[in-house]
C-alpha positions in Angstrom: 28.5 40.7 -2.9 29.0 39.8 0.8 25.7 39.0 2.9 25.8 39.4 6.5 23.1 37.3 8.9 22.2 38.5 12.4 20.4 35.9 14.2 18.9 36.7 18.0 18.7 33.7 19.9 16.3 32.9 23.2 18.8 35.0 25.2 19.8 37.5 22.6 22.5 40.2 22.7 21.6 42.9 21.1 23.1 43.4 17.6 25.2 40.0 18.3 26.3 38.9 14.9 26.6 35.3 13.9 28.9 34.1 11.3 27.1 32.4 8.3 28.4 29.4 8.5 26.6 28.9 12.1 23.4 30.0 10.5 23.8 27.8 7.5 24.1 25.0 10.2 21.1 26.1 12.1 19.2 26.1 8.8 20.4 22.6 7.7 19.6 21.2 11.1 16.2 22.7 10.9 15.3 21.2 7.2 16.8 17.8 8.4 14.4 17.8 11.0 11.5 19.0 8.7 12.5 16.2 6.5 12.6 13.6 9.0 8.8 14.8 10.3 7.8 14.7 6.4 9.5 10.9 5.8 7.7 9.7 9.0 4.3 10.3 7.6 5.4 8.4 4.4 6.6 5.0 6.3 6.2 2.0 4.7 2.8 0.3 4.9 2.6 -2.6 6.9 3.0 -6.1 6.0 -0.1 -8.5 5.5 -0.6 -10.7 8.7 -2.2 -14.2 9.3 -5.5 -12.4 10.1 -5.8 -9.3 7.9 -4.6 -8.2 4.7 -3.6 -4.8 3.3 -5.0 -2.5 0.8 -2.5 -0.1 -1.0 -3.3 2.6 -3.7 -1.5 3.1 -6.8 -1.8 5.4 -10.0 0.0 6.0 -13.0 0.0 9.9 -13.0 -0.3 13.0 -11.0 -3.7 12.2 -9.4 -3.8 11.5 -5.6 -5.8 8.1 -4.7 -6.7 7.4 -1.0 -9.4 5.1 0.7 -12.0 7.3 2.0 -14.1 4.5 3.4 -14.3 0.7 4.3 -17.7 -0.9 5.0 -19.2 2.5 5.6 -16.5 3.5 8.1 -13.9 6.5 7.5 -10.4 4.9 7.4 -7.7 6.3 9.6 -5.2 6.5 7.0 -6.5 6.5 3.5 -2.8 5.5 1.9 -3.2 1.9 3.0 -5.0 -0.1 5.5 -5.7 -3.7 7.1 -8.7 -5.6 6.0 -9.6 -8.8 7.6 -11.0 -11.7 5.1 -14.3 -11.4 3.4 -16.4 -9.2 1.6 -15.8 -5.5 1.7 -17.0 -2.4 0.2 -14.2 0.4 -0.3 -15.0 4.0 -0.9 -12.3 5.4 -3.2 -11.5 9.4 -3.5 -9.1 10.5 -6.7 -7.9 14.0 -6.4 -7.0 15.2 -9.7 -6.1 18.4 -11.5 -8.0 19.7 -14.5 -6.5 20.9 -17.4 -7.5 24.4 -16.3 -5.5 23.8 -12.9 -8.5 23.3 -10.7 -8.6 20.2 -8.1 -11.4 17.9 -8.8 -12.5 15.2 -6.2 -13.9 11.9 -7.7 -15.4 9.1 -5.4 -15.7 5.6 -6.9 -16.9 1.9 -5.2 -15.1 -1.1 -5.4 -16.9 -4.4 -4.0 -15.2 -7.4 -3.5 -16.8 -10.6 -1.7 -13.1 -12.7 -1.5 -10.4 -11.1 0.3 -8.1 -13.4 2.0 -5.9 -13.1 4.9 -2.2 -12.7 4.6 -2.3 -11.2 1.1 -1.3 -7.5 -0.5 -4.2 -6.0 -2.4 -3.6 -2.8 -4.7 -6.2 -0.5 -5.9 -4.9 1.2 -9.0 -5.9 4.3 -10.9 -5.7 4.9 -14.5 -6.4 7.6 -16.3 -6.4 7.8 -20.2 -7.4 11.4 -21.2 -10.3 12.1 -19.2 -11.4 8.3 -18.7 -10.7 7.3 -15.0 -10.9 3.8 -13.9 -10.1 1.7 -10.8 -9.0 -1.7 -10.3 -8.5 -3.9 -7.4 -5.7 -6.1 -7.8 -3.6 -9.1 -6.3 -0.4 -9.2 -8.0 -1.0 -8.8 -11.6 -4.6 -10.3 -11.5 -7.5 -7.9 -11.7 -10.2 -8.9 -9.0 -12.7 -6.2 -9.5 -13.3 -2.8 -11.1 -15.3 0.5 -10.5 -18.3 -0.5 -12.6 -20.4 2.7 -11.3 -17.7 4.9 -12.8 -16.7 8.3 -11.0 -18.7 10.5 -9.1 -16.7 14.0 -9.3 -17.5 17.2 -7.9 -16.8 20.3 -9.9 -13.4 21.8 -9.9 -12.4 24.3 -7.2 
């Protein structure tokens, strides 16, 4: 079975046929552009500096884990953020899919009093069945957990 593609450019000639190889090339170019744009969104997090640390998020499952607030202020990029030394409260949002396919949004608070400059911290989510826990880690050391559990909205 043969396919024929007709593509109209910005100054089209009515009915002008374009060979399939050009159409494929145009499609590949567009897809590459979209892929590059999406990769820019997933740029690597910044390294820690002498006057701040970096907080990152991770998980062992299909849930999405993001930092929503730092000390009561909404974060610009919930995937990672810079944090100065000292005591801080982080509100974490966990977006998870329930067994019925509905999305559920859960919030938890993690407080830690001894953030140090120049470090990389990780807030890690673990889910075993329906039980979800969050841990603030530095390397392999667990520094704090979400003692208050998760506050979840009904699935939508």
